[in-house]
C-alpha positions as a printed Julia matrix, in Angstrom:
233×3 Matrix{Float64}:
 -68.0    6.6   -132.55
 -64.83   5.45  -133.35
 -65.23   6.46  -137.12
 -66.11   9.78  -135.73
 -63.07  10.0   -133.91
 -60.81   8.7   -136.82
 -62.24  11.34  -138.86
 -61.37  14.18  -136.6
 -57.79  13.06  -135.7
 -57.35  12.72  -139.59
 -58.64  16.14  -139.95
 -56.2   17.75  -137.74
 -53.98  18.55  -140.12
 -52.88  21.39  -142.7
 -52.5   20.3   -146.23
 -49.95  21.56  -148.69
 -52.69  22.69  -151.02
 -54.68  24.5   -148.38
 -54.39  27.84  -149.9
 -55.48  26.62  -153.35
 -58.75  24.75  -151.5
 -59.6   28.24  -150.55
 -60.66  28.79  -154.12
 -62.62  25.9   -154.24
 -65.29  25.25  -151.4
 -65.62  24.87  -147.46
 -65.99  21.07  -147.62
 -62.84  20.12  -149.25
 -61.05  21.54  -146.18
 -59.8   19.39  -143.12
 -61.24  19.95  -140.01
 -58.23  21.69  -138.92
 -58.44  24.06  -141.99
 -62.36  24.67  -141.39
 -61.15  26.08  -138.04
 -58.29  28.29  -139.36
 -60.78  29.24  -141.98
 -63.78  30.35  -139.56
 -61.5   31.96  -137.11
 -58.74  33.65  -138.83
 -60.05  33.94  -142.54
 -63.76  34.19  -143.02
 -64.11  37.93  -141.54
 -61.62  39.25  -144.11
 -63.68  37.9   -146.82
 -66.94  39.99  -148.26
 -70.52  38.24  -147.91
 -70.33  37.26  -151.62
 -67.08  35.32  -151.59
 -68.46  33.82  -148.3
 -71.56  32.87  -149.83
 -69.85  31.11  -153.01
 -67.33  29.31  -150.93
 -69.4   28.14  -148.12
 -73.07  27.48  -149.7
 -74.86  25.94  -147.1
 -72.4   25.11  -144.4
 -74.11  21.9   -142.94
 -74.72  20.53  -146.42
 -71.39  19.43  -148.42
 -71.17  20.36  -151.93
 -68.56  20.11  -154.76
 -67.66  22.89  -157.55
 -65.25  25.76  -157.23
 -66.25  29.16  -156.35
 -65.87  30.44  -159.7
 -68.02  27.77  -161.01
 -70.72  28.4   -158.37
 -70.87  31.95  -159.41
 -71.2   31.42  -162.73
 -74.3   28.83  -162.43
 -75.76  31.6   -159.9
 -75.08  34.58  -162.41
 -76.43  32.81  -165.61
 -79.58  31.87  -163.77
 -80.18  35.66  -162.61
 -79.31  37.11  -166.03
 -80.78  34.97  -168.55
 -84.07  34.3   -165.92
 -85.14  30.73  -167.37
 -88.45  29.52  -166.2
 -86.9   26.31  -165.01
 -83.7   24.08  -165.19
 -83.32  20.37  -165.89
 -79.8   19.17  -163.79
 -78.67  15.83  -164.33
 -76.69  14.81  -161.03
 -77.82  16.07  -157.76
 -75.38  14.53  -155.48
 -75.49  15.88  -152.01
 -77.36  18.98  -153.09
 -74.79  21.22  -151.87
 -72.9   22.19  -154.89
 -74.54  23.26  -158.59
 -78.17  22.3   -157.08
 -77.97  24.56  -154.13
 -76.49  27.68  -156.29
 -79.37  27.05  -159.0
 -82.25  26.93  -156.73
 -80.64  29.9   -154.86
 -80.75  31.76  -157.99
 -83.96  31.2   -158.52
 -85.0   32.27  -155.1
 -83.46  35.54  -155.63
 -85.0   36.16  -158.71
 -88.18  35.2   -156.98
 -89.57  32.89  -159.65
 -88.87  29.84  -161.67
 -87.5   26.4   -160.13
 -84.75  23.52  -160.61
 -85.84  19.93  -161.6
 -82.89  17.87  -160.48
 -82.18  13.95  -161.1
 -80.02  11.79  -158.85
 -79.23   7.94  -159.34
 -78.24   7.22  -155.78
 -81.09   6.78  -153.09
 -78.89   7.77  -150.11
 -78.0   11.3   -151.8
 -81.54  11.73  -153.2
 -83.24  10.99  -149.86
 -80.35  12.96  -148.03
 -80.8   16.26  -150.22
 -84.57  16.07  -150.25
 -84.97  16.02  -146.61
 -82.62  18.54  -146.15
 -83.84  21.29  -148.13
 -87.4   20.35  -146.59
 -86.17  20.7   -143.33
 -83.62  22.97  -143.3
 -84.02  25.7   -146.07
 -87.44  25.54  -146.97
 -87.43  28.97  -148.59
 -85.06  27.39  -151.22
 -86.81  24.2   -151.2
 -89.8   26.02  -153.04
 -87.53  26.38  -155.93
 -86.43  22.71  -156.31
 -88.26  19.45  -157.53
 -86.06  16.1   -156.57
 -86.4   13.28  -159.02
 -84.98   9.97  -158.45
 -83.29   8.17  -161.5
 -80.49   7.02  -163.5
 -81.13   8.36  -167.02
 -82.72  11.5   -168.45
 -85.57   9.71  -169.78
 -86.73   9.46  -166.28
 -87.6   13.41  -166.69
 -90.18  12.24  -169.09
 -93.31  12.86  -166.73
 -92.43  16.12  -166.25
 -90.73  17.69  -169.15
 -93.52  17.28  -171.5
 -95.54  19.57  -169.32
 -93.05  22.45  -170.12
 -93.0   21.77  -174.01
 -89.7   23.7   -174.11
 -86.58  23.7   -171.95
 -85.14  27.02  -171.22
 -81.92  25.48  -169.27
 -80.36  22.59  -168.79
 -77.26  21.53  -166.85
 -75.31  18.37  -167.56
 -73.03  16.75  -164.92
 -73.68  13.21  -164.8
 -70.97  10.43  -164.51
 -67.53  10.52  -166.23
 -69.11   8.84  -169.49
 -69.26  10.48  -172.55
 -71.82   8.21  -174.18
 -74.09   9.12  -171.25
 -73.42  12.91  -171.8
 -74.33  12.43  -175.36
 -77.56  10.53  -174.83
 -78.43  13.3   -172.14
 -78.09  15.78  -174.77
 -79.84  13.96  -177.56
 -82.74  13.68  -174.82
 -83.1   17.34  -174.28
 -82.55  18.43  -177.68
 -86.09  18.29  -179.07
 -87.13  20.59  -176.18
 -84.53  23.13  -176.8
 -85.48  26.59  -178.43
 -83.62  29.98  -179.38
 -82.24  31.15  -176.16
 -81.72  28.05  -174.34
 -79.29  27.89  -171.88
 -76.92  24.44  -171.88
 -74.57  24.4   -169.03
 -71.77  21.69  -169.16
 -69.56  20.58  -166.12
 -66.36  18.71  -166.72
 -65.85  20.28  -170.06
 -62.13  19.17  -170.26
 -62.59  15.65  -169.2
 -63.57  12.42  -170.89
 -67.35  13.31  -169.87
 -67.81  15.67  -172.66
 -65.45  14.28  -175.63
 -68.32  13.28  -177.86
 -70.43  16.28  -176.97
 -67.9   18.86  -177.42
 -67.33  18.59  -181.44
 -71.27  19.04  -181.42
 -71.53  22.17  -179.75
 -68.49  23.93  -180.78
 -68.9   23.34  -184.28
 -72.53  22.5   -185.08
 -73.48  26.18  -185.61
 -76.6   25.89  -183.31
 -74.61  27.37  -180.44
 -72.66  30.4   -178.9
 -70.21  30.37  -175.72
 -72.04  32.4   -173.36
 -69.69  31.9   -170.47
 -66.66  29.54  -169.64
 -64.57  28.89  -166.5
 -61.16  27.27  -167.14
 -58.21  25.65  -165.09
 -57.37  26.69  -162.73
 -60.56  28.28  -161.51
 -62.26  25.31  -162.85
 -62.03  21.62  -163.94
 -63.92  22.99  -166.88
 -67.4   24.69  -166.9
 -68.89  26.09  -170.07
 -72.4   27.57  -170.94
 -73.82  27.78  -174.25
 -76.84  29.72  -175.61
 -78.85  28.45  -178.36
 -79.03  30.46  -181.8
C-alpha cells in the first residue's frame, strides 16, 4: 500500500518533456499527465492516433507512435504468414501492434520470445484473459536465445518476417540474425529496433552493404530511437 501511495505522489507532476512524450506512448506519462491527456487532449485526437499512442491502456508498452505505426503498417502491407520476435517484454509495445496487425489482416500470427519469466507470464496471462481475440494471433515462448525457436521454426521451413529487439548487445543481435538467415527468402521482412545504438553495430554493415537487402521503411530521431525495415532481394 505504501509503495502505491508513493507511486501516486511521485506521479502528481508535469514533466518538462510532457509535450514530447505525447509523441511516444501513454505509459511514459506520469499519473497527472495521464489524467490531463484523458480529460483534455484525447477527445481532440483521431482514432488512429489514439490507437498508436495508447495501445492497450492496462498493458504497459514501449516504442513511440511512429514506430508502432510502422510495425502495424508493414504487416498489413506485406501480409507475412508469420513473424518471429526477439523481445516480448511486457507485451504492450511491438508485440501488441504486430499481433493487432495480424488480427486486422484476418490471418497470420506472431511468435514472440521473452527471457524474463515475470514478463513472459504476465504478458501471456493478459492476452489470454483480457484480449483473447488478439491472443489467437500470438504464441508466447520463454527463452534467452534465438535457438529457443528451434522447436517451432523448422515447422515453417521459411521465415517471412523477423523483428530483432533484444538486449543492447551487438554480438547478440548479430547472432540472432545469423540464426534466422538460413530461413530467410526473397521477400522476407526484417525489422530492427534501436538501429542507431550499440545494439546493431555489427549487424548494420552487413545489411547496408551486403547486397541482399533493400530498405523498405525507416523511422529516424526524434520520431524514433531508430527503427528500420528491410526486404530481402
